[in-house]
C-alpha positions as CSV (number, residue, x, y, z in Angstrom):
1,M,-6.8,-1.7,16.9
2,A,-9.5,0.1,15.2
3,A,-7.3,3.4,15.3
4,V,-4.3,1.5,14.1
5,I,-6.2,0.2,11.1
6,A,-7.9,3.5,10.4
7,L,-4.3,5.2,10.4
8,F,-3.0,2.5,7.9
9,A,-6.1,3.1,5.8
10,G,-5.6,6.7,5.7
11,V,-2.0,6.4,4.7
12,I,-3.1,4.0,1.8
13,I,-5.9,6.5,0.8
14,A,-3.5,9.3,0.9
15,G,-0.9,7.5,-1.1
16,S,-3.3,6.3,-3.7
17,L,-4.8,9.8,-4.3
18,Q,-1.5,11.0,-5.5
19,L,-2.0,8.6,-8.4
20,D,-4.6,8.3,-10.9
21,T,-7.4,6.3,-9.3
22,G,-9.8,5.7,-12.4
23,W,-10.4,3.1,-14.8
24,V,-9.6,3.7,-18.5
25,P,-11.3,1.5,-21.0
26,E,-8.2,0.9,-23.3
27,T,-5.9,0.1,-20.5
28,G,-7.9,-0.8,-17.5
29,P,-7.3,0.3,-13.9
30,Q,-4.8,3.1,-13.1
31,A,-2.0,2.8,-10.7
32,G,-4.2,4.1,-7.6
33,Y,-7.4,2.2,-8.5
34,L,-6.9,-0.8,-6.2
35,P,-5.0,0.8,-3.4
36,L,-7.9,3.5,-3.1
37,R,-10.5,0.8,-2.8
38,L,-8.5,-1.2,-0.4
39,G,-8.0,1.8,1.7
40,I,-11.7,2.7,1.7
41,G,-12.4,-0.9,2.7
42,L,-10.0,-0.8,5.6
43,A,-11.5,2.5,6.8
44,V,-14.9,0.8,6.8
45,V,-13.5,-2.1,8.6
46,S,-11.8,0.1,11.3
47,A,-15.3,1.9,11.9
48,L,-17.0,-1.5,12.1
49,I,-14.3,-2.8,14.7
50,F,-14.7,0.6,16.6
51,L,-18.7,0.3,16.7
52,Q,-18.4,-3.4,17.7
53,T,-16.0,-2.5,20.6
54,L,-18.5,0.2,21.7
55,R,-21.4,-2.3,21.7
56,N,-19.5,-5.3,23.3
57,P,-16.4,-4.1,25.3
58,V,-14.1,-6.9,25.9
59,D,-12.7,-7.6,29.4
60,G,-9.2,-9.0,29.6
61,G,-6.2,-9.2,27.3
62,F,-6.1,-8.6,23.6
63,V,-4.5,-11.9,22.8
64,T,-3.7,-15.0,24.7
65,G,-0.2,-16.6,24.7
66,V,-1.4,-19.5,22.5
67,Q,-2.9,-17.1,19.9
68,L,0.0,-14.8,19.8
69,K,2.3,-17.8,19.2
70,S,0.1,-19.0,16.5
71,T,0.1,-15.5,14.9
72,L,3.8,-15.2,15.2
73,A,4.2,-18.6,13.6
74,I,2.9,-17.2,10.4
75,F,4.0,-13.6,10.6
76,L,7.7,-14.1,11.4
77,P,8.3,-16.3,8.4
78,T,6.5,-13.8,6.2
79,V,8.8,-11.1,7.5
80,V,11.9,-13.3,6.6
81,L,10.3,-13.8,3.0
82,V,9.9,-10.1,2.5
83,A,13.5,-9.5,3.9
84,A,15.1,-12.2,1.7
85,M,13.5,-11.2,-1.6
86,P,15.9,-8.4,-2.6
87,W,18.9,-10.8,-2.3
88,L,17.4,-14.1,-3.2
89,G,14.8,-12.9,-5.7
90,C,11.0,-13.5,-5.6
91,Y,11.0,-17.1,-6.8
92,V,13.7,-18.6,-4.6
93,A,12.7,-16.7,-1.4
94,S,9.0,-17.7,-2.1
95,W,10.0,-21.4,-2.7
96,L,11.8,-21.5,0.5
97,Y,8.9,-20.0,2.3
98,L,6.4,-22.4,0.8
99,C,8.6,-25.2,1.6
100,Y,8.8,-24.2,5.3
101,M,5.3,-23.4,5.6
102,I,3.9,-26.5,3.9
103,K,6.2,-28.6,5.9
104,T,5.6,-26.9,9.3
105,H,2.0,-26.1,9.1
106,G,0.8,-28.5,6.4
107,G,2.0,-31.7,8.5
108,T,3.8,-33.2,5.4
109,G,7.1,-34.5,4.9
110,L,10.0,-32.7,3.4
111,G,9.7,-34.3,0.0
112,K,6.2,-33.5,-0.4
113,S,6.5,-30.0,0.7
114,V,9.5,-29.5,-1.9
115,L,7.4,-31.1,-4.8
116,V,4.3,-28.9,-4.0
117,S,6.4,-25.7,-3.5
118,S,8.2,-26.3,-6.8
119,L,5.1,-27.0,-8.7
120,I,3.6,-23.7,-7.3
121,I,6.7,-21.6,-8.0
122,I,6.8,-23.1,-11.6
123,A,3.3,-22.1,-12.0
124,F,4.0,-18.6,-10.8
125,Y,7.0,-18.2,-13.3
126,L,4.7,-19.5,-16.1
127,V,1.9,-17.1,-15.3
128,F,3.9,-14.0,-14.5
129,D,7.0,-14.2,-16.5
130,L,5.6,-15.8,-19.6
131,W,1.9,-15.3,-19.7
132,F,1.5,-11.8,-18.4
133,Q,5.2,-10.8,-19.1
134,V,5.8,-9.3,-15.8
135,D,9.4,-9.8,-14.5
136,L,9.2,-10.3,-10.8
137,A,12.5,-9.7,-8.8
138,K,15.1,-12.3,-9.7
139,G,18.1,-13.3,-7.7
140,P,21.4,-15.2,-8.3
141,V,19.8,-18.5,-8.9
142,E,17.5,-17.2,-11.8
143,S,20.6,-15.4,-13.2
144,F,22.5,-18.8,-13.2
145,L,19.5,-20.6,-14.8
146,G,19.3,-17.9,-17.4
147,L,15.6,-16.9,-16.5
């Protein structure tokens, strides 16, 4: 696992070094600023995992069946969210994701999950589109609503 994280960190670092990684007082962080620091952080974490494994080798499997099921319960809906975004847009896909996750993992009813998800997506729209003026990917529903 440490090697996989280190490889991922290396890809992130290499990609960010192709961009400007500094901070300009007038405009703030450049495009590679955050990815470089995240990549370095991942590299440090992979080294720490490797050292921990050397000190305390683990006998047995990497993950139990219950742990794998719990992880996949979060991972698979996230994969569906990412895959749906190009067609549904960021807001609708995220709303569906939040409705599902709140209902399934939050232990609430459908009405409450729809309400909470709607409030969160409205807040995201207000913050990103109106306040920061950053257009997130929009789909057919947003086009129909004129957003």
